N, C-alpha and C positions, 0 to 999 in steps of 0.2 A: 525768779519762777517760770517757767516756759507759758505761755500764753495759749489761752483754748479755744482750740477753732469753732466757732460756730457757724451755721448756716441756716437759711427759711427752704423746710422740704420744695417748696412751689421752685425756686430757683436752683436749688439741686436735682431736681427732676429735670430740668430744661438743659440745666447743663451736663448730665450724662445721657440725655436722651438717646436713644440707637440709632435715630435715623440720622443723627453728627457722629455719631460713633463710624459708623458704614461709611460717611462721607470720607472718611479719614483712610479706609481700608484700601489697599491696591484694585482696580476693577477686574471685573475679571469678564473673558468673553461670553456673551449671552449666546445660545442658541434660537436663534430667529426663525428658521425653517420650521412650519409644522411638519409634522408627519400625517400624512392621508389617514384617515378614517378607517382602513382595513384590517384585519384581526392582529397581527403580528406587529405591522409598523407601529398602529395604535398602543401596545403594551410598550414598546422602544421611544413613544414621544412620552407618556405618562410618566413613566420610569423616569426619565432625567424628571420629568416635572415635581413631582412626588417626591425626590429627591433633596430639592434644593432648599434651602432654608425658608422658612416663612412664620419667621418672630414677629409679633409686635411687640410697639414698646412699652414695657414694665408699667402699670397701673398701679400705683402704690395702695392706692384706698382698698385695692383687690387681695387676695391670698395669693404671694407672688411664687407659688409651684401650680398652682388652678389656674387662677386670672380668672375665676368664674363668681358672677354675681349671684348666681341662682343656689349657689352650697346654704346651705340652713347652718353650718356648724359655726363655731364663734371664731371671732378671728382675734389671734394674739398676737402680740406686738414682738418685734423682734428689742430686747432690752439689754441682753450681754452682749460684752463684748467676746466673750469665747463662741456663744452661738452665731455672731456676726461670722464670726473670723471660720467656723466650724461647715458653716453654709455654702459660704466663699470660696474656702477650699475645696470642698465635694462638688462644686461646679462646675468645674472644667470636666468631671465624668457624665457630665448629661447636656448635650451638644445645644440642644433647645435652651436650655437652663443656663447654658453658656453665653449665648448670643444675649438673651436675656437683660443678663446681671453682666454685660461687658462696660468695662469702665467704672463700675461701683466696687467703691473700697469699705465702705461703713453702710451696713442695712440699718445701724439704729439712727444715724443721720439721716436716712431715704425714709426712716418709719416705715420699715418694711414690717409686714402681718403675714400670718400665716394659719392656717387649720392646721390642728395637732394630726388629723387623720394623714392629709398630704404631705408633712411632714416626715410621718413614718415610710409612707411609700418612698418619697423622694430619699429615705435617708437607706433604705432596705434598696433599694435600686444602686443608686452610688457605691453604698459598700459591697453589693454583688460586681459592678464594675473594676473597683481596686481590685478585688481577687484576682479577676479574669486580666486585669493590666497585665501580672504578674508572666503570662505565658502569651501576651498580644501587644498592640501598642493604641494609644488613646484614639489613632485616625480610624482604627477597626472597629474598636467600641462605638465610636459614634456613629461609625456606617451601619452596624447590628442592631444599634435601637433605633436608627430610621427604616431598616430594614422587617423590624420586630412590626414596626406603627404601619408597615405598608402590606404586612402581610394580615393584619387585623383590616384593612380596609378589602382584603381579596383582590388586590392590584398585583400584575403579572411584570415583569421587568426581564430583561436582558443583562447577562452576566456583565458585557460591556461598559451599562450604562450605571450599574455599581462599580467598576474598577474605574471611571473615570468620575465619579462622586468620591472615592475611597482618595484619588488622586488630589482635589481638589481639598479635601478633609485634612490631607496631610502636609501641606501645604500649608493651612490654616492655622493648623496644632502646631508645626514646624515639627515635623514625624518624619525623620529618613525615612524612604520606602525600602523596603529590602532588595537588592540586587534580583534576589532569584524572583520575585514577584516580574521582572521582566526578561531575565533571561529563559524563563519555564514558565509557558501561562498557563499550566494548571498548578503550579504553587500557590498562586492567588487563590485559586476555586477551590483547590482542599484546605486552606485556611478558611475563609469564611463557611465553606459547610461547617467545618468543627467548631465554628463560635454558632453560629444560629442556631444549631439542634436540630429540629423537626420542625420549624416553623416553617420552610420551603421544601420542597424537592426540585433537584435539577434535571432537565430533559432536555436532549438534544435530538432535533429531527435526523434521521436519517432517510430520506427521502429524497434530499437535495445533494451535489457535489460537496467533497467535503469543504472547500473555499467559502460556501454559503451556508454552510452549519453554526447556529448562535446558538449557546449555553442559556435555557430559557427559568428563570425562576418562578415554580409555580406554587402559592401557598397552598398548603399540603390541608386545610380544611376545605377551598374551594378546588380542589384540584379536579374534581370529574369536568364542572361543567366547565373550567379553563384550557382544558387538552381539548375539548370537543370545539369551544370556540376560537381555538389559535391556530388548530390543525388539521380540524377536517374542513376538507374543500371539494365540493363538486358530490358530497355523498361517501365520498372517500372515508376507509376510516387511518384512523391517527396511525402514522408510523414514528414513532420514539423510540429512543435509548434513554434508558436511566443513567446519569452518570456520577 
């Protein structure tokens, strides 16, 4: 009979610690230069920072989804292989959760726990992402998920920052980038617009020469304040073109 493999939770957690896994990944160049704290440049610099990964190693004593100690709901242990497999298979559809569980192959051995409400939210989100994957790629799904979180915080970013992050996510997920994204710059913008819905409005300043124009993504709910902050200078009215 085949031997059953067993392990201690503490040993398993140390072996699959996300920091160790990240050390094995190919290092990526970091932007060391800080942008000056003026309006539009600040948007560009913060856009890059906001879209970078910021995921802590999973705490197996908390819900694997929310990782919150303040949640009042009862924790449920992952007890079946089917539940473990379902969660791990869907994890690649959520970028943060994908990073959090990198290297984990068995949630039962890891003694993973979850809140029922958190699992339902995760299940709805990944089901929608799976449906969207028919018409797009996983890197775009990851990017749009992060952009929606960015929009909820009211942050403004340049589309060039979204493009750079998309390329990083494509490399990480081994996604082949469409050649049309390189050959025709508006293709990526049009695809992004179709995927993020009404979370952002796309603006382009028209009071600068064409080589200086940068499309800006402004969260719809924060649009009036963001427009005034980014484009009003010396008391002039903002001059924008909806893209």
